[in-house]
C-alpha positions, 0 to 999 in steps of 0.5 A, spaced: 156 438 714 154 444 711 147 447 711 143 450 704 141 457 704 138 455 697 133 450 700 132 455 706 130 460 701 126 456 697 122 453 703 121 460 707 114 461 705 112 454 707 107 454 713 109 448 717 104 444 722 102 447 728 105 444 735 105 445 742 110 447 746 128 472 757 147 499 779 149 505 775 148 513 775 142 512 770 138 506 766 143 507 760 150 508 764 156 504 762 157 497 766 160 498 773 163 491 772 160 487 767 158 480 767 159 474 762 154 477 757 159 482 754 164 478 750 169 484 750 169 483 758 172 476 759 178 475 762 184 472 758 184 465 758 189 460 761 187 455 757 188 457 750 185 454 744 188 451 739 190 455 732 186 450 728 180 448 732 177 441 729 172 438 734 170 437 741 172 431 746 169 429 752 172 430 759 167 429 764 160 429 767 159 432 773 152 430 777 148 437 778 143 433 783 137 436 780 135 437 773 140 441 770 137 446 766 140 453 765 147 455 766 151 461 767 159 462 768 162 468 772 168 469 768 172 473 773 171 468 778 171 461 774 164 459 778 158 456 774 151 457 776 147 452 775 139 452 775 136 445 777 129 446 776 126 443 783 133 442 785 134 450 786 141 453 785 148 450 785 155 453 784 161 450 781 168 451 781 170 451 774 177 454 774 180 447 773 175 443 767 179 436 769 176 437 776 170 441 777 167 441 784 161 443 788 162 450 792 155 451 795 147 451 793 140 453 795 135 448 794 129 451 797 127 454 790 125 453 783 130 455 778 130 454 770 134 459 767 140 463 770 144 469 769 149 473 774 149 480 776 154 485 779 151 491 782 153 496 788 159 491 790 155 485 790 155 479 785 148 476 785 145 469 781 139 471 778 134 465 777 128 464 773 123 461 778 117 460 773 111 461 778 115 463 783 118 469 779 125 471 779 130 469 785 135 473 787 141 470 790 147 473 793 153 469 791 159 473 793 161 467 797 159 462 793 160 456 798 155 460 802 150 463 797 144 467 801 137 467 798 136 475 798 129 475 795 124 472 790 120 477 786 113 474 784 109 479 781 110 476 774 112 469 773 119 468 770 121 463 764 128 466 762 132 472 765 137 477 763 141 482 767 144 488 764 151 489 767 153 494 772 145 496 772 140 494 777 136 491 772 133 485 769 129 483 763 124 478 765 122 473 759 115 471 762 113 467 755 110 460 754 105 461 760 111 460 765 106 462 771 099 460 768 097 467 769 095 471 763 101 473 758 100 480 756 104 484 751 109 487 755 116 485 758 117 486 765 123 489 768 126 488 775 129 493 779 134 491 784 137 498 787 134 495 793 135 488 793 131 486 799 125 490 796 125 490 789 121 494 784 118 492 777 117 497 771 114 494 764 116 495 757 110 495 752 111 492 745 109 496 740 103 494 735 109 495 729 116 496 728 119 499 722 112 499 719 111 491 720 106 489 725 108 485 731 105 478 733 109 477 739 106 478 746 112 477 750 120 475 750 121 468 750 129 470 752 133 476 751 140 477 750 144 483 753 150 486 749 152 492 753 158 493 749 154 494 743 149 498 746 143 493 744 139 487 747 136 482 743 129 479 744 126 473 741 119 474 741 116 468 741 111 470 746 106 464 747 105 463 740 107 457 739 106 456 731 109 457 724 110 464 723 108 466 730 112 471 733 119 475 731 126 477 734 126 484 736 133 488 736 133 494 741 138 499 742 139 500 750 144 505 750 140 511 752 135 507 757 135 500 758 127 500 761 125 504 755 129 501 749 129 503 742 126 498 737 131 498 732 129 492 728 125 486 727 126 479 724 119 475 721 121 469 718 115 465 717 119 458 717 121 459 724 116 455 729 118 459 735 123 464 736 127 461 742 134 465 743 137 471 738 145 471 739 149 476 736 156 475 734 162 478 737 162 484 732 155 485 732 154 484 725 151 477 725 145 474 729 143 467 730 136 465 731 134 459 734 128 455 733 125 451 738 121 446 734 119 440 738 113 435 740 108 432 737 112 431 730 119 431 731 124 426 733 119 420 732 114 422 736 106 421 735 106 424 728 112 422 725 119 426 725 120 432 721 123 431 714 130 434 713 127 438 707 123 442 712 126 448 715 124 447 722 128 446 728 134 450 725 139 455 727 138 461 722 144 466 721 142 474 719 147 479 717 144 485 721 150 490 720 144 494 718 139 493 723 133 496 720 134 491 714 137 484 716 139 479 711 138 472 711 145 468 710 144 461 712 140 456 716 143 450 720 140 444 721 142 437 724 140 431 720 140 424 723 142 418 720 135 417 718 135 423 714 130 427 719 131 433 722 133 433 730 129 437 735 131 442 737 136 448 737 135 451 744 141 455 748 148 457 745 154 461 747 160 465 743 167 462 743 171 468 745 176 471 740 173 465 734 168 466 729 164 460 732 158 458 737 156 453 742 149 450 742 145 446 746 140 442 741 136 438 745 136 431 742 142 432 737 147 434 743 152 440 744 154 443 737 160 447 735 158 451 729 163 455 725 160 462 723 166 465 719 163 464 713 156 466 714 153 464 708 156 457 709 156 455 716 159 449 718 157 444 724 165 442 726 163 437 731 157 435 736 157 430 742 150 427 744 150 425 751 144 421 754 140 426 756 137 432 752 142 438 752 139 444 754 144 449 754 152 450 752 156 455 755 164 456 753 169 458 758 176 458 758 177 453 752 171 448 754 164 448 753 159 446 759 153 443 757 147 442 761 144 435 760 141 433 766 148 433 769 153 438 767 157 435 761 165 438 760 167 438 754 174 440 751 175 444 745 180 440 741 185 441 734 192 442 732 
């Protein structure tokens, strides 16, 4: 199945219906110990990928004893961090994909998104707790995780740690806490983990001469190996053409980034996540287009001719002049667009990404030809897939429970 750039380009200016519903010697220092955000730092695989990848195969479904939303994987220790809504934090041993086992949990907190951060000799799970703010949990011993602190000055919808520094980007968008959403990005400093402090990044009125609309980051993806971060700036503006994606240079100061580039696509209903390719030349932006008019909801499904609920592929080798390359959309058996692309990950060493796509399930997408991207395979579980992370030859999908998939081929 291949997407159509001609179709996407022709429809780019169409307005679609409005619907309802991110430790060092200095702030720009190199990573002391990087986490899984940087693909260049991942451990060598013990489950090598097939030479030719042809698809996905189901291995197992593991109960997460909660809602099973955001996930993150500690590549160096084979520990999966699972955010489970009101079920809190759960940790799993994924060293053997055929036998995923629970290690430990912290159940008395809310968690909807997860990251990890190694700083000053300690490994932390960083959790977005909505109105509870950012939770910091010591997971040095994953069998006995310890809740260190909750920083609740700002709500937290998503989180992104900066490897090797004490800094965490707080994506407060979409009314995560019911408080007023300001045109800022809060940054949490856990230099003193028991008494963290806040600073903020102001969103400029314009970037490269283009007026900005976003009032926050919905999600931030950090690529310290590139010296960059990518803010999907949907903010609280859930409308056609609302928000944009920003490219930051964080090489000098992660708390005061250079706003290097901006992508504004009027066909994107909501800039949800922006994921860069391993070499940093491509940027995949996903559009979280959901209710009320998607997948047979009250106002009818999205027609396949519309460009909403898609993954958009840009060439950002010139960050000040991004070029649209392609648009990926999942079409169901009734020729309606599936809603909607949510969270994805890179397949290490391959020009492929995995993607959690809500009703469409977990996708494996080939981006080796950026102008002609291809959906290699998809597996649709009973639940709606929130997140899909790659680790050691396998894909872990968050669909309420934890979906364990094998990448197969010849």
